[in-house]
C-alpha positions in Angstrom: 3.6 4.2 31.0 5.7 1.3 29.8 5.9 -2.0 31.3 9.6 -1.4 31.4 10.0 1.4 33.1 9.2 2.3 37.1 6.6 4.1 38.5 8.4 7.5 38.1 8.6 6.4 34.1 12.1 8.4 34.6 13.9 7.2 31.2 17.3 6.6 32.9 15.2 3.9 35.0 14.1 2.2 31.6 15.3 -1.7 31.1 17.0 -3.5 28.6 18.6 -2.3 25.3 20.5 0.7 23.8 19.2 4.1 22.8 17.1 3.7 19.4 16.4 6.1 16.9 12.8 5.2 15.1 13.9 6.1 11.2 10.9 6.5 8.6 12.4 6.5 5.1 9.7 8.8 3.0 9.4 12.5 4.1 12.6 11.8 6.3 15.7 10.6 4.3 14.1 11.6 0.9 10.6 13.3 -0.6 7.5 11.7 0.7 5.7 11.1 -2.4 7.5 7.5 -3.3 6.1 6.0 -6.3 5.8 2.0 -6.8 6.3 -0.2 -9.4 6.6 -3.8 -10.0 9.3 -3.5 -12.6 11.2 -0.6 -11.4 10.8 -0.8 -7.2 10.4 2.3 -5.5 11.0 6.0 -7.3 10.4 9.5 -7.1 8.7 11.5 -9.9 11.2 12.3 -12.6 10.4 15.9 -12.4 11.2 16.4 -9.2 15.1 17.0 -8.1 14.8 14.7 -5.3 16.5 11.2 -5.4 15.7 8.4 -3.2 17.9 8.5 0.1 19.5 11.7 -0.7 19.4 12.7 3.0 20.9 9.3 4.3 24.6 11.2 4.6 23.2 14.1 6.4 21.7 11.4 9.2 25.0 9.4 9.4 26.4 12.9 9.9 24.2 13.5 13.1 24.4 9.9 14.1 28.5 9.4 14.0 29.1 11.1 17.3 27.0 8.2 18.9 28.0 5.1 17.9 26.0 3.1 20.9 22.6 4.5 19.1 20.8 1.9 17.2 18.2 1.9 14.5 14.5 0.7 14.6 12.6 0.9 10.9 9.3 2.6 11.1 8.7 2.9 7.6 6.1 1.4 5.1 9.5 -0.1 3.1 9.5 -3.0 5.7 5.9 -4.4 4.8 7.3 -4.4 1.3 10.7 -5.5 1.3 11.0 -6.8 5.2 13.5 -5.5 7.8 16.4 -6.8 5.9 15.3 -5.7 2.0 14.6 -2.2 3.4 17.8 -1.8 5.7 19.9 -2.7 2.8 18.7 0.2 0.9 20.7 2.4 3.6 24.6 3.4 3.6 26.3 0.4 5.0 27.5 2.6 8.3 23.4 3.2 8.9 22.3 -0.2 8.0 24.8 -1.8 10.4 23.1 0.2 13.3 19.3 -1.3 12.2 18.3 -3.9 14.9 14.9 -4.5 13.9 11.6 -2.8 12.7 8.2 -1.9 14.2 6.7 -4.5 12.1 7.5 -8.1 12.1 6.1 -11.3 10.5 4.7 -12.5 13.5 2.5 -9.5 13.8 -1.1 -9.2 12.4 -0.4 -7.3 9.0 -3.9 -5.6 8.9 -4.1 -4.7 12.7 -0.4 -3.1 12.0 -1.3 -1.7 8.9 -4.8 0.0 10.7 -2.7 1.7 13.5 -1.4 5.2 13.2 2.4 5.6 13.1 2.6 6.6 16.7 1.0 3.8 18.1 3.1 1.4 15.9 6.2 2.8 17.5 4.6 3.0 20.8 4.2 -0.7 20.3 7.9 -1.3 19.4 9.0 0.9 22.8 6.8 -1.2 24.9 8.0 -4.5 23.5 11.9 -3.5 23.1 12.3 -1.5 26.0 15.0 1.0 25.0 16.8 3.1 27.2 15.2 6.1 25.8 14.2 6.8 22.1 13.9 9.3 19.4 11.5 8.9 16.3 12.3 10.9 13.0 8.9 11.0 10.9 6.9 13.2 8.7 3.7 11.6 10.1 2.8 13.7 13.4 -0.9 12.8 13.4 -2.4 10.9 16.1 0.6 10.6 18.1 -0.2 9.6 21.5 0.4 12.6 24.0 3.1 10.7 26.1 5.0 10.1 22.7 5.2 13.4 21.3 8.6 14.8 23.4 10.2 11.9 21.6 9.1 12.8 18.0 11.2 15.1 15.3 8.5 15.7 12.7 10.4 16.5 9.1 9.0 18.4 6.5 7.4 15.8 3.7 9.4 17.3 0.9 12.5 18.3 2.3 13.0 15.6 4.8 15.5 16.3 7.4 17.4 18.7 5.2 16.0 21.9 7.1 17.9 23.7 9.6 15.6 23.7 12.6 14.8 19.9 12.0 18.6 19.1 11.9 18.9 21.2 15.4 16.0 19.1 16.8 17.8 15.9 15.7 21.1 16.8 17.3 19.2 17.8 20.6 17.4 14.5 20.7 20.4 12.4 19.7 22.5 13.9 22.7 19.7 13.7 24.9 19.1 10.0 24.3 22.5 9.6 24.5 23.0 11.2 27.8 20.7 9.1 29.3 22.1 5.9 27.8 25.6 7.1 29.2 23.9 7.5 32.6 23.0 3.9 32.7 26.2 2.5 32.1 28.0 1.5 35.1 
């Protein structure tokens, strides 16, 4: 149970901030197999038909009806480029929604990297206390049982560009937006 919730653990009774989407990049906004080069930066294998952030506009379209939903980056890109550096690679409308990342410089990097993605996200939920949240990630292993209902698992190669995944994201955004609206005066 979150320190931010009451004994009932009802999402409508949570504290602080807006509804949040925890966003991974690799396996969500593009193919999961991103290569890294000191000279080129991140890139996808030239033999692939994919390009970096090819599904960013798809996500933007899903989020447009929900202007109050914010984004927290839950991607390894933050470890390489920092929150700002990772966010600036997103289209402006998505970038403007970014309010932070699951990792920040006051954290112990080794401890953070040793944690499974689900625990990294849950740790941020615990600290940030969003009204409700949705994680979009291709990493589904070792997520805490109490978090799995908030996870939309994407296809590692196709990212969010799968009809069933898009439907799950739409339903998740509607759910967290409705809870967000109920909490407003």
